[in-house]
VOPAGU-2260 file (C-alpha; in pm, 1 decimal, decimal comma):
REM VOPAGU-2260
SITE   aa  ch    i         X         Y         Z
SITE  PRO   A    0     413,3    -559,0    1215,0
SITE  TYR   A    1     489,5    -186,1    1211,9
SITE  ASN   A    2     659,8       9,5    1487,7
SITE  THR   A    3     414,9     299,2    1486,3
SITE  SER   A    4     360,7     347,4    1856,8
SITE  SER   A    5     465,5     710,6    1863,7
SITE  SER   A    6     284,0     995,3    1696,9
SITE  SER   A    7     474,0    1275,4    1866,7
SITE  PRO   A    8     590,2    1584,3    1675,9
SITE  LYS   A    9     947,4    1452,3    1688,0
SITE  THR   A   10     864,4    1134,8    1495,1
SITE  ASN   A   11     652,9    1324,9    1245,2
SITE  MET   A   12     947,7    1534,1    1125,1
SITE  VAL   A   13     735,7    1719,6     867,6
SITE  SER   A   14     885,8    2034,6     719,5
SITE  GLU   A   15     704,6    2347,3     827,1
SITE  GLY   A   16     830,4    2629,2     612,1
SITE  ASN   A   17    1199,3    2540,5     644,0
SITE  LEU   A   18    1348,0    2656,5     314,6
SITE  CYS   A   19    1702,3    2543,8     394,6
SITE  ALA   A   20    1865,1    2314,1     141,6
SITE  LYS   A   21    1937,3    1961,3     258,3
SITE  ASN   A   22    2222,0    1720,2     205,2
SITE  VAL   A   23    2047,8    1426,3      41,2
SITE  CYS   A   24    2161,4    1076,7     -50,9
SITE  VAL   A   25    1980,9     901,6    -337,7
SITE  ILE   A   26    2034,8     525,8    -353,7
SITE  GLY   A   27    2033,4     401,1    -712,6
SITE  ALA   A   28    2089,8     562,9   -1053,0
SITE  GLY   A   29    1811,1     389,9   -1240,1
SITE  PRO   A   30    1509,3     578,0   -1380,0
SITE  SER   A   31    1364,8     666,1   -1039,0
SITE  GLY   A   32    1701,1     769,0    -894,8
SITE  LEU   A   33    1778,3     993,8   -1191,0
SITE  MET   A   34    1440,1    1163,4   -1158,6
SITE  ALA   A   35    1504,6    1215,6    -787,7
SITE  ALA   A   36    1851,5    1357,9    -850,3
SITE  ARG   A   37    1723,5    1609,7   -1102,7
SITE  GLU   A   38    1432,0    1731,8    -890,3
SITE  LEU   A   39    1636,7    1753,6    -571,5
SITE  ARG   A   40    1896,9    1967,4    -742,0
SITE  LYS   A   41    1624,8    2189,7    -889,1
SITE  GLN   A   42    1518,7    2267,4    -532,2
SITE  GLY   A   43    1874,0    2351,3    -428,8
SITE  HIS   A   44    1952,1    2035,7    -232,1
SITE  ALA   A   45    2310,4    1911,0    -225,6
SITE  THR   A   46    2262,5    1560,9    -366,1
SITE  VAL   A   47    2480,8    1253,1    -402,5
SITE  VAL   A   48    2362,8     945,3    -592,1
SITE  LEU   A   49    2518,5     613,0    -491,2
SITE  GLU   A   50    2512,7     351,4    -767,8
SITE  GLN   A   51    2652,1      -1,2    -734,0
SITE  ASN   A   52    2708,0     -47,7   -1109,5
SITE  HIS   A   53    2961,9     118,8   -1340,0
SITE  GLU   A   54    2690,9     301,3   -1534,7
SITE  ILE   A   55    2344,4     448,7   -1494,8
SITE  GLY   A   56    2026,6     262,4   -1590,1
SITE  GLY   A   57    1949,4      34,7   -1298,2
SITE  GLN   A   58    1728,7    -243,3   -1428,9
SITE  TRP   A   59    1786,7    -122,9   -1786,2
SITE  LEU   A   60    2162,2    -174,9   -1770,2
SITE  TYR   A   61    2166,0    -515,9   -1937,6
SITE  GLU   A   62    2409,9    -768,1   -1791,7
SITE  PRO   A   63    2457,3   -1074,0   -2014,7
SITE  ASN   A   64    2682,6   -1259,6   -1773,4
SITE  VAL   A   65    2480,1   -1436,2   -1506,2
SITE  GLU   A   66    2735,3   -1705,7   -1430,7
SITE  GLY   A   67    2786,3   -1727,0   -1058,0
SITE  GLU   A   68    2438,7   -1590,8    -985,8
SITE  ASP   A   69    2214,4   -1816,1    -779,0
SITE  PRO   A   70    1966,9   -1925,3   -1050,9
SITE  LEU   A   71    1676,2   -1901,0    -806,9
SITE  GLY   A   72    1804,3   -1607,2    -604,3
SITE  LYS   A   73    1736,3   -1792,9    -282,9
SITE  ASP   A   74    2043,1   -1682,9     -90,3
SITE  GLY   A   75    1925,3   -1321,0     -98,4
SITE  VAL   A   76    2262,6   -1190,2    -214,2
SITE  LEU   A   77    2243,2   -1100,7    -583,1
SITE  LYS   A   78    2554,2   -1047,8    -792,6
SITE  VAL   A   79    2349,1    -912,6   -1084,5
SITE  HIS   A   80    2093,0    -633,6   -1045,0
SITE  SER   A   81    1926,1    -637,7   -1386,4
SITE  SER   A   82    1665,0    -897,0   -1480,8
SITE  ILE   A   83    1652,8    -787,1   -1846,2
SITE  TYR   A   84    1676,6   -1067,1   -2104,6
SITE  ALA   A   85    1843,9   -1009,0   -2440,2
SITE  SER   A   86    1531,3    -996,9   -2657,3
SITE  LEU   A   87    1317,4    -781,8   -2426,8
SITE  ARG   A   88    1117,6    -505,9   -2593,3
SITE  LEU   A   89     907,4    -239,6   -2426,2
SITE  THR   A   90     542,6    -325,5   -2369,9
SITE  SER   A   91     433,8      39,6   -2402,2
SITE  PRO   A   92     489,6     276,0   -2694,7
SITE  ARG   A   93     773,9     522,4   -2656,1
SITE  GLU   A   94     541,3     824,8   -2688,8
SITE  ILE   A   95     387,9     773,5   -2344,4
SITE  MET   A   96     706,9     689,1   -2159,7
SITE  GLY   A   97     914,6    1006,0   -2162,3
SITE  CYS   A   98     906,4    1242,3   -1867,2
SITE  THR   A   99     709,0    1563,0   -1918,4
SITE  ASP   A  100     992,3    1785,6   -2040,9
SITE  PHE   A  101    1215,3    1528,0   -2211,0
SITE  PRO   A  102    1029,8    1325,9   -2476,2
SITE  PHE   A  103    1145,9     977,1   -2573,4
SITE  LEU   A  104    1229,0    1074,9   -2929,9
SITE  VAL   A  105    1339,6     865,7   -3223,7
SITE  ARG   A  106    1711,7     918,3   -3282,7
SITE  LYS   A  107    1889,2     865,4   -3613,3
SITE  GLY   A  108    2097,1     549,8   -3622,1
SITE  ARG   A  109    1921,7     396,3   -3321,3
SITE  ASP   A  110    1624,6     169,0   -3262,0
SITE  THR   A  111    1344,0     368,0   -3424,7
SITE  ARG   A  112    1059,0     131,1   -3341,9
SITE  ARG   A  113     767,3     258,0   -3136,1
SITE  PHE   A  114     819,5     -39,8   -2905,2
SITE  PRO   A  115    1199,5     -48,3   -2903,2
SITE  GLY   A  116    1432,5    -295,5   -2737,3
SITE  HIS   A  117    1569,4    -241,4   -2390,2
SITE  GLU   A  118    1892,8     -88,8   -2523,7
SITE  GLU   A  119    1700,1     210,0   -2655,5
SITE  LEU   A  120    1550,3     295,5   -2317,7
SITE  LEU   A  121    1896,7     281,4   -2162,4
SITE  LEU   A  122    2016,6     526,2   -2428,9
SITE  TYR   A  123    1720,7     752,4   -2347,4
SITE  LEU   A  124    1823,1     748,9   -1980,6
SITE  LYS   A  125    2181,0     833,0   -2079,9
SITE  ASP   A  126    2048,5    1119,0   -2293,9
SITE  PHE   A  127    1844,9    1239,0   -1994,0
SITE  CYS   A  128    2148,0    1215,9   -1767,3
SITE  GLU   A  129    2366,5    1415,6   -2007,7
SITE  TRP   A  130    2103,9    1677,9   -2093,5
SITE  PHE   A  131    2040,4    1761,6   -1728,6
SITE  ARG   A  132    2408,6    1720,7   -1631,6
SITE  LEU   A  133    2345,9    1462,8   -1362,4
SITE  ARG   A  134    2653,6    1246,4   -1408,6
SITE  ASP   A  135    2874,7    1451,4   -1175,5
SITE  MET   A  136    2626,2    1382,2    -893,7
SITE  ILE   A  137    2668,0    1004,5    -922,3
SITE  ARG   A  138    2926,0     794,4    -740,6
SITE  PHE   A  139    2955,6     473,2    -941,7
SITE  ASN   A  140    3075,1     127,3    -830,3
SITE  THR   A  141    2948,3     207,2    -482,2
SITE  ARG   A  142    2736,7     -45,3    -294,9
SITE  VAL   A  143    2525,8      81,4      -4,3
SITE  GLU   A  144    2561,7    -153,4     290,4
SITE  TYR   A  145    2382,9      29,5     572,3
SITE  VAL   A  146    2135,7     315,3     610,9
SITE  GLY   A  147    2013,6     403,1     959,2
SITE  MET   A  148    1901,3     704,1    1159,4
SITE  LEU   A  149    2149,4     859,6    1399,0
SITE  ASP   A  150    2058,4     905,5    1762,9
SITE  PHE   A  151    1835,4    1213,8    1781,1
SITE  ALA   A  152    1924,7    1286,6    2142,8
SITE  LYS   A  153    2296,2    1272,7    2067,9
SITE  PHE   A  154    2306,1    1469,1    1742,4
SITE  GLY   A  155    2013,9    1705,1    1804,5
SITE  SER   A  156    1866,3    1663,4    1459,5
SITE  ASP   A  157    1728,8    1400,8    1227,1
SITE  LYS   A  158    2026,9    1263,8    1039,2
SITE  TRP   A  159    2099,1     944,9     848,8
SITE  LEU   A  160    2418,3     743,2     855,6
SITE  VAL   A  161    2500,5     586,7     518,7
SITE  LYS   A  162    2775,4     327,1     495,7
SITE  SER   A  163    2891,4     233,3     148,5
SITE  LYS   A  164    3178,1      49,6     -16,3
SITE  ASP   A  165    3373,6     110,9    -334,7
SITE  ILE   A  166    3346,5    -236,9    -487,4
SITE  ARG   A  167    3667,0    -192,4    -687,1
SITE  GLY   A  168    3906,8     -86,9    -413,9
SITE  GLN   A  169    3695,2    -199,8    -117,2
SITE  LYS   A  170    3724,0     146,6      35,6
SITE  VAL   A  171    3452,8     205,5     295,8
SITE  PHE   A  172    3265,1     534,3     336,9
SITE  GLU   A  173    3061,7     649,6     637,0
SITE  GLU   A  174    2866,4     966,1     566,9
SITE  VAL   A  175    2586,5    1160,9     733,7
SITE  TYR   A  176    2295,0    1306,7     537,2
SITE  ASP   A  177    1986,9    1509,4     622,0
SITE  ALA   A  178    1768,7    1284,7     407,9
SITE  VAL   A  179    1779,0     959,5     213,0
SITE  VAL   A  180    1577,8     873,5     -98,5
SITE  VAL   A  181    1558,6     500,5    -173,3
SITE  ALA   A  182    1538,7     436,7    -548,4
SITE  THR   A  183    1666,7      80,4    -582,1
SITE  GLY   A  184    1389,4     -63,4    -799,6
SITE  HIS   A  185    1187,0    -379,4    -749,1
SITE  TYR   A  186    1264,2    -617,0   -1034,9
SITE  SER   A  187    1571,4    -792,5    -895,9
SITE  GLN   A  188    1493,6   -1010,0    -594,7
SITE  PRO   A  189    1300,4   -1316,2    -720,9
SITE  ARG   A  190     965,3   -1411,8    -576,1
SITE  LEU   A  191     932,7   -1788,9    -579,0
SITE  PRO   A  192     626,3   -2009,8    -537,8
SITE  ASN   A  193     603,3   -2270,5    -266,2
SITE  ILE   A  194     578,0   -2600,6    -453,1
SITE  LYS   A  195     605,0   -2944,1    -294,8
SITE  GLY   A  196     929,6   -3111,3    -402,9
SITE  MET   A  197    1088,0   -2792,4    -530,7
SITE  ASP   A  198    1389,5   -2823,1    -300,3
SITE  THR   A  199    1466,4   -3180,5    -405,2
SITE  TRP   A  200    1395,1   -3160,3    -779,0
SITE  ARG   A  201    1736,0   -3236,7    -930,0
SITE  ARG   A  202    1705,7   -3089,5   -1275,5
SITE  LYS   A  203    1756,1   -2730,0   -1386,4
SITE  GLN   A  204    1547,4   -2462,1   -1217,9
SITE  ILE   A  205    1594,6   -2088,6   -1272,5
SITE  HIS   A  206    1399,1   -1773,7   -1204,8
SITE  SER   A  207    1347,6   -1538,3   -1498,5
SITE  HIS   A  208    1589,6   -1299,9   -1322,3
SITE  ALA   A  209    1869,2   -1527,5   -1447,4
SITE  TYR   A  210    1724,3   -1589,4   -1795,8
SITE  ARG   A  211    1903,9   -1415,2   -2081,0
SITE  VAL   A  212    1891,7   -1614,8   -2407,2
SITE  PRO   A  213    1710,1   -1931,1   -2527,1
SITE  GLN   A  214    2016,6   -2130,8   -2635,7
SITE  PRO   A  215    2066,6   -2323,0   -2306,7
SITE  PHE   A  216    1720,2   -2477,5   -2358,3
SITE  VAL   A  217    1769,3   -2620,4   -2708,7
SITE  ASP   A  218    1576,3   -2948,4   -2756,4
SITE  GLU   A  219    1463,3   -2947,6   -2393,1
SITE  VAL   A  220    1122,1   -2998,3   -2238,7
SITE  VAL   A  221    1069,8   -2675,7   -2044,2
SITE  VAL   A  222     802,6   -2582,0   -1792,5
SITE  VAL   A  223     745,5   -2205,6   -1769,7
SITE  VAL   A  224     564,9   -2102,7   -1451,4
SITE  GLY   A  225     358,3   -1786,3   -1485,2
SITE  ASN   A  226     183,2   -1628,3   -1782,6
SITE  SER   A  227     253,5   -1263,7   -1710,3
SITE  MET   A  228     453,0   -1052,5   -1955,2
SITE  SER   A  229     786,8   -1223,5   -1892,8
SITE  GLY   A  230     628,7   -1569,1   -1889,5
SITE  THR   A  231     461,4   -1523,0   -2226,4
SITE  ASP   A  232     762,5   -1343,4   -2375,1
SITE  ILE   A  233    1002,7   -1618,8   -2272,7
SITE  SER   A  234     762,7   -1894,5   -2381,4
SITE  MET   A  235     726,2   -1738,2   -2726,5
SITE  GLU   A  236    1104,9   -1721,0   -2755,4
SITE  LEU   A  237    1173,4   -2073,4   -2629,0
SITE  VAL   A  238     911,7   -2227,7   -2857,9
SITE  HIS   A  239    1154,9   -2186,1   -3148,4
SITE  VAL   A  240    1439,4   -2383,9   -2987,6
SITE  ALA   A  241    1292,9   -2612,9   -2722,4
SITE  LYS   A  242    1134,4   -2950,8   -2784,4
SITE  GLU   A  243     826,3   -2864,6   -2578,8
SITE  ILE   A  244     708,4   -2568,9   -2372,5
SITE  HIS   A  245     454,2   -2628,5   -2096,2
SITE  LEU   A  246     313,9   -2300,6   -1966,6
SITE  SER   A  247     169,5   -2323,4   -1616,2
SITE  ALA   A  248     -85,7   -2051,2   -1533,7
SITE  LYS   A  249    -291,5   -1965,6   -1225,8
SITE  SER   A  250    -601,5   -1952,1   -1442,1
SITE  LEU   A  251    -681,3   -2123,1   -1769,6
SITE  GLU   A  252    -895,3   -1823,2   -1864,0
SITE  ILE   A  253    -632,6   -1659,4   -2080,2
SITE  SER   A  254    -632,8   -1368,2   -2323,0
SITE  GLU   A  255    -727,9   -1398,6   -2686,4
SITE  GLY   A  256    -370,4   -1314,8   -2777,1
SITE  LEU   A  257    -221,2   -1600,2   -2574,9
SITE  THR   A  258    -489,1   -1837,5   -2707,2
SITE  LYS   A  259    -378,5   -1753,6   -3062,7
SITE  VAL   A  260     -13,6   -1818,4   -2977,1
SITE  ILE   A  261     -88,8   -2159,4   -2822,0
SITE  ALA   A  262    -297,3   -2254,2   -3124,2
SITE  LYS   A  263     -14,4   -2153,3   -3357,5
SITE  TYR   A  264     263,3   -2360,9   -3201,2
SITE  GLN   A  265     215,5   -2735,6   -3164,2
SITE  ASN   A  266     493,5   -2761,0   -2905,1
SITE  LEU   A  267     339,9   -2499,9   -2671,8
SITE  HIS   A  268      92,6   -2635,0   -2414,4
SITE  LEU   A  269    -113,5   -2468,7   -2140,8
SITE  HIS   A  270    -149,3   -2620,0   -1792,8
SITE  PRO   A  271    -294,3   -2518,1   -1458,1
SITE  GLN   A  272     -73,5   -2465,5   -1152,5
SITE  ILE   A  273     186,2   -2720,9   -1046,5
SITE  ASP   A  274      88,5   -2961,5    -771,5
SITE  SER   A  275     431,0   -3112,9    -703,9
SITE  LEU   A  276     777,2   -3184,3    -841,5
SITE  HIS   A  277     932,5   -3531,8    -830,2
SITE  GLU   A  278    1295,6   -3642,3    -822,0
SITE  ASP   A  279    1266,6   -3839,4   -1144,9
SITE  GLY   A  280    1191,5   -3514,8   -1333,8
SITE  MET   A  281     814,6   -3540,0   -1333,1
SITE  VAL   A  282     611,3   -3221,2   -1296,7
SITE  LEU   A  283     259,2   -3296,4   -1173,2
SITE  PHE   A  284     -13,3   -3037,6   -1233,4
SITE  VAL   A  285    -321,6   -2989,4   -1016,8
SITE  ASP   A  286    -550,4   -3138,9   -1283,2
SITE  GLY   A  287    -362,2   -3469,9   -1264,9
SITE  THR   A  288    -169,2   -3428,2   -1588,8
SITE  SER   A  289     209,2   -3447,8   -1581,4
SITE  VAL   A  290     519,2   -3399,9   -1792,2
SITE  ASN   A  291     879,3   -3513,7   -1758,4
SITE  ALA   A  292    1075,9   -3189,0   -1783,2
SITE  ASP   A  293    1439,4   -3096,6   -1827,6
SITE  SER   A  294    1408,6   -2742,9   -1695,2
SITE  ILE   A  295    1172,2   -2512,1   -1509,3
SITE  VAL   A  296    1171,8   -2134,8   -1557,1
SITE  TYR   A  297     988,6   -1944,4   -1282,5
SITE  CYS   A  298     837,9   -1623,8   -1421,5
SITE  THR   A  299     673,7   -1553,6   -1088,0
SITE  GLY   A  300     766,1   -1193,7   -1027,0
SITE  TYR   A  301     980,5   -1010,0    -778,5
SITE  GLN   A  302     973,1    -896,0    -419,8
SITE  TYR   A  303    1079,5    -572,2    -256,7
SITE  SER   A  304    1408,6    -594,6     -73,8
SITE  PHE   A  305    1605,2    -331,7     117,9
SITE  PRO   A  306    1873,1    -532,2     303,0
SITE  PHE   A  307    2073,7    -217,4     378,2
SITE  LEU   A  308    1789,0     -26,4     544,8
SITE  ASP   A  309    1757,2     -16,3     924,6
SITE  THR   A  310    1443,0     164,1    1038,3
SITE  LYS   A  311    1391,9     -16,5    1370,2
SITE  GLY   A  312    1072,7    -169,9    1234,7
SITE  MET   A  313     920,1     158,0    1120,5
SITE  VAL   A  314     926,4      36,3     758,4
SITE  VAL   A  315     891,9    -333,6     679,3
SITE  VAL   A  316     830,3    -551,8     376,3
SITE  ASP   A  317     535,8    -781,3     443,3
SITE  ASP   A  318     429,2   -1015,1     161,7
SITE  GLY   A  319     495,5    -760,1    -110,7
SITE  ARG   A  320     373,9    -459,8      88,0
SITE  VAL   A  321     628,4    -194,2     181,6
SITE  GLY   A  322     489,2      -1,5     466,9
SITE  PRO   A  323     349,4     188,9     609,8
SITE  LEU   A  324     404,5     437,4     325,9
SITE  TYR   A  325     189,1     744,0     273,8
SITE  GLU   A  326      99,6     752,0     -95,8
SITE  HIS   A  327     361,1     480,0    -159,6
SITE  THR   A  328     629,8     737,9     -81,8
SITE  PHE   A  329     671,6     859,5     277,7
SITE  PRO   A  330     686,7     645,6     596,1
SITE  PRO   A  331     493,2     863,0     845,3
SITE  SER   A  332     729,2     810,7    1139,8
SITE  LEU   A  333    1036,5     899,8     933,6
SITE  ALA   A  334     899,1    1155,2     687,5
SITE  PRO   A  335    1024,9    1349,9     510,4
SITE  SER   A  336    1385,8    1255,0     584,1
SITE  LEU   A  337    1326,6     906,2     440,4
SITE  SER   A  338    1133,1     851,6     119,7
SITE  PHE   A  339    1095,8     602,2    -163,1
SITE  VAL   A  340    1074,2     658,3    -538,1
SITE  GLY   A  341     970,2     378,6    -772,5
SITE  ILE   A  342     772,8     150,1    -541,5
SITE  PRO   A  343     445,7     156,1    -743,4
SITE  ARG   A  344     389,8     -86,9   -1030,2
SITE  LYS   A  345     153,3     -69,0   -1327,1
SITE  VAL   A  346     200,4     303,7   -1371,2
SITE  LEU   A  347     342,6     518,1   -1650,1
SITE  ALA   A  348     680,2     476,0   -1489,5
SITE  LEU   A  349     888,6     778,7   -1581,2
SITE  PRO   A  350     614,6    1043,8   -1550,3
SITE  PHE   A  351     500,5     890,3   -1221,3
SITE  PHE   A  352     854,6     877,1   -1081,1
SITE  GLU   A  353     897,8    1235,7   -1194,5
SITE  ALA   A  354     592,8    1338,4    -990,4
SITE  GLN   A  355     718,4    1144,2    -687,0
SITE  ALA   A  356    1059,2    1308,5    -712,7
SITE  LYS   A  357     910,9    1658,5    -743,9
SITE  TRP   A  358     696,5    1602,4    -435,3
SITE  ILE   A  359     986,7    1473,2    -226,4
SITE  ALA   A  360    1215,3    1758,8    -332,8
SITE  GLN   A  361     950,5    2021,5    -257,4
SITE  VAL   A  362     868,2    1875,5      84,2
SITE  LEU   A  363    1236,0    1863,7     181,7
SITE  ALA   A  364    1268,2    2226,9      71,7
SITE  GLY   A  365     976,5    2327,8     290,4
SITE  LYS   A  366     764,1    2429,6      -8,6
SITE  ARG   A  367     507,0    2159,1      64,3
SITE  THR   A  368     398,6    2013,5     395,0
SITE  LEU   A  369     282,0    1663,0     468,7
SITE  PRO   A  370     -27,4    1583,9     675,2
SITE  SER   A  371      17,0    1502,3    1041,9
SITE  TRP   A  372     138,4    1157,6    1148,9
SITE  ASP   A  373    -216,5    1065,6    1250,2
SITE  ASP   A  374    -365,8    1178,3     920,2
SITE  MET   A  375    -103,3     995,3     714,6
SITE  MET   A  376    -155,3     673,4     910,4
SITE  ARG   A  377    -531,8     708,8     881,4
SITE  SER   A  378    -499,6     749,1     504,0
SITE  ILE   A  379    -272,1     444,3     479,4
SITE  LEU   A  380    -502,6     222,4     683,9
SITE  GLU   A  381    -806,3     336,7     483,9
SITE  PHE   A  382    -620,3     245,6     165,4
SITE  TYR   A  383    -527,6     -97,0     302,7
SITE  ASN   A  384    -887,6    -155,9     406,2
SITE  SER   A  385   -1019,1     -57,2      62,6
SITE  ARG   A  386    -787,7    -312,6     -96,6
SITE  ASP   A  387    -899,4    -579,6     149,5
SITE  VAL   A  388   -1265,7    -507,7      78,0
SITE  ALA   A  389   -1196,0    -532,6    -294,9
SITE  GLY   A  390   -1035,3    -873,8    -239,3
SITE  ILE   A  391    -693,4    -758,8    -361,3
SITE  PRO   A  392    -409,3    -965,4    -207,1
SITE  LYS   A  393    -150,6    -782,6       0,7
SITE  LYS   A  394     124,7    -855,3    -252,6
SITE  TYR   A  395     -56,0    -628,7    -500,3
SITE  THR   A  396     -61,4    -329,8    -263,0
SITE  HIS   A  397     157,7    -119,8    -489,3
SITE  GLU   A  398      -3,7    -215,1    -819,1
SITE  ILE   A  399    -190,9     102,9    -906,4
SITE  ALA   A  400    -318,3      19,1   -1256,8
SITE  SER   A  401    -535,6     330,6   -1263,5
SITE  PHE   A  402    -477,3     637,1   -1474,6
SITE  GLU   A  403    -704,9     842,3   -1247,4
SITE  VAL   A  404    -502,4     752,1    -937,5
SITE  CYS   A  405    -185,3     855,3   -1119,7
SITE  LEU   A  406    -341,3    1187,7   -1215,9
SITE  LYS   A  407    -457,2    1250,2    -858,8
SITE  TYR   A  408    -108,2    1172,2    -729,0
SITE  GLY   A  409      34,1    1464,2    -925,1
SITE  GLU   A  410    -178,4    1705,6    -723,1
SITE  HIS   A  411      62,8    1666,2    -429,8
SITE  CYS   A  412     328,3    1872,1    -605,9
SITE  GLY   A  413     153,0    2073,2    -874,0
SITE  PHE   A  414     255,6    1820,4   -1135,8
SITE  PRO   A  415     109,3    1901,1   -1479,3
SITE  ARG   A  416    -188,3    1688,1   -1570,9
SITE  LEU   A  417     -81,0    1416,4   -1810,6
SITE  GLU   A  418    -230,4    1448,9   -2154,9
SITE  ASP   A  419    -537,2    1248,6   -2255,6
SITE  TRP   A  420    -349,5    1099,0   -2549,7
SITE  ARG   A  421    -116,3     920,8   -2307,3
SITE  ARG   A  422    -411,1     747,7   -2149,3
SITE  GLU   A  423    -566,7     657,3   -2483,0
SITE  LEU   A  424    -240,2     526,5   -2627,9
SITE  THR   A  425    -193,5     316,2   -2314,2
SITE  ILE   A  426    -541,2     165,9   -2337,8
SITE  THR   A  427    -506,9     101,4   -2711,0
SITE  SER   A  428    -175,9     -73,6   -2657,5
SITE  ILE   A  429    -315,6    -297,0   -2382,4
SITE  ARG   A  430    -614,2    -395,3   -2595,1
SITE  ARG   A  431    -391,6    -470,2   -2891,1
SITE  ALA   A  432    -167,8    -693,9   -2677,5
SITE  GLU   A  433    -468,7    -881,4   -2543,6
SITE  GLY   A  434    -580,7    -957,2   -2898,1
SITE  ASN   A  435    -249,6   -1017,6   -3075,2
SITE  LEU   A  436      28,9   -1100,9   -2833,4
SITE  GLU   A  437     291,6   -1175,1   -3096,7
SITE  THR   A  438     228,7    -880,0   -3326,4
SITE  TYR   A  439      97,5    -588,2   -3119,5
SITE  ARG   A  440     434,7    -413,6   -3096,1
SITE  ASP   A  441     465,8    -388,8   -3473,8
SITE  SER   A  442     104,6    -351,8   -3589,5
SITE  TYR   A  443     -65,7     -32,9   -3475,0
SITE  LYS   A  444    -272,6     122,0   -3750,7
SITE  ASP   A  445    -554,4     173,7   -3499,4
SITE  ASP   A  446    -387,0     461,6   -3314,3
SITE  GLN   A  447    -249,5     682,0   -3593,4
SITE  GLU   A  448    -481,7     972,3   -3505,5
SITE  LEU   A  449    -373,5     952,5   -3141,3
SITE  LEU   A  450     -12,4     937,3   -3250,1
SITE  GLN   A  451     -57,0    1250,0   -3459,4
SITE  GLU   A  452    -221,9    1425,6   -3165,0
SITE  ALA   A  453      70,4    1327,5   -2943,5
SITE  HIS   A  454     333,1    1458,5   -3185,4
SITE  GLN   A  455     146,8    1789,6   -3216,7
SITE  SER   A  456     122,9    1835,1   -2840,0
SITE  ASN   A  457     345,2    2058,7   -2629,3
SITE  HIS   A  458     524,2    1751,4   -2499,3
SITE  PHE   A  459     692,3    1709,0   -2837,6
SITE  THR   A  460     695,7    2064,9   -2969,9
SITE  TYR   A  461     761,7    2315,3   -2693,7
SITE  THR   A  462    1123,0    2218,4   -2637,7
SITE  GLN   A  463    1429,4    2232,1   -2856,6
SITE  LEU   A  464    1468,4    1862,6   -2789,1
SITE  ALA   A  465    1215,1    1808,4   -3068,4
SITE  ASN   A  466    1453,9    1967,0   -3318,3
SITE  GLU   A  467    1572,4    1701,2   -3560,9
SITE  ASP   A  468    1924,3    1844,1   -3545,3
SITE  PHE   A  469    1947,1    1785,5   -3170,6
SITE  ASP   A  470    2222,6    1536,9   -3099,1
SITE  LEU   A  471    2377,4    1461,9   -2764,2
């Protein structure tokens, strides 16, 4: 499905020692966009960040009002970007999440838990933005409507046209940039299953994107589809207000932690996948069991969506795969003038995005060079083939879930090797969640030595940010 017919030097567009600063547009002021903005400015690039919301944070900018949003997100036009629900807490400890030179410290008067609520991560991002003076680079309330490459023959260079709109005054901007960095996140556009009867089922159906609080489900019989993190989180919250919760999972081989939760609550039941939905409210499961439900909550994940991006088929989204992208970052035919930060999942997000941003900024500055078009495409196809051989579905292309792969990625830009304690704290946290889903965020006596090692490391001690008197 990719338009990759040309491998000429023109389409490669790889920097070869050009140290000239570029005019760069970053789309999105969430975690990945902020990392990109900082690294681009470090390399001397003139950078503008376009953000559709009134504040930074991206996904972490909680929006309680979802009235008017399509509950299933089917129309493809979302009014709300964030999918954060009110009670959401981090699934990883704060120690591993900060970028390399800006630790995620406990602040007086704020959420001091090791697994804080979503508000605390937003405050960390605001701290980051203020400390590195990024706010003056950001144009808020600006929705990007079109990004496309200008005619090379006409303009004599590789330029990008960016059309955006001020959503308050409806003023339209048309601007030309040397490069565009897409940092729009991937937890907004719902991915929905294909279930027989779904379009005609007359009762309430929502995707977790539109879920905020449990109150609308009081005394209801609710089917929750999907037992990933959001599915289990929402089920454990609804169990206290709903009449019954029926959790539908792809596999009935579940973790010890989820098994304990189901055993604890008499109104929480596990089922296999749904076979069909019926107009009278019945939900039929593939094992022949059924339940008459009031509501269905689809915790079935998200899909990548770039409705503003026109690459003439050189970059497409195909069943959860954005590609072709070299190392999940550069499309070979448009590199380095187009790049993506934040595509990978199941990574240590902020440090990984930091490494991506450093690499992009260095390549645009001519301090690093990319392989040839042929070599990048060969690498991409070898990666795809390795996933196919391993039996990994295409929709999981960007799920890295490997500390070693993350470490190897940093070699592209001389990124400092992440400390061993980050890996060990990550593994310990995952194991704890698998064993005690309800309590793992607040019971962690098993990693106190690792925690001490972390706090004594350079990450927490070499900067004045670790000073207790530091206050933004």
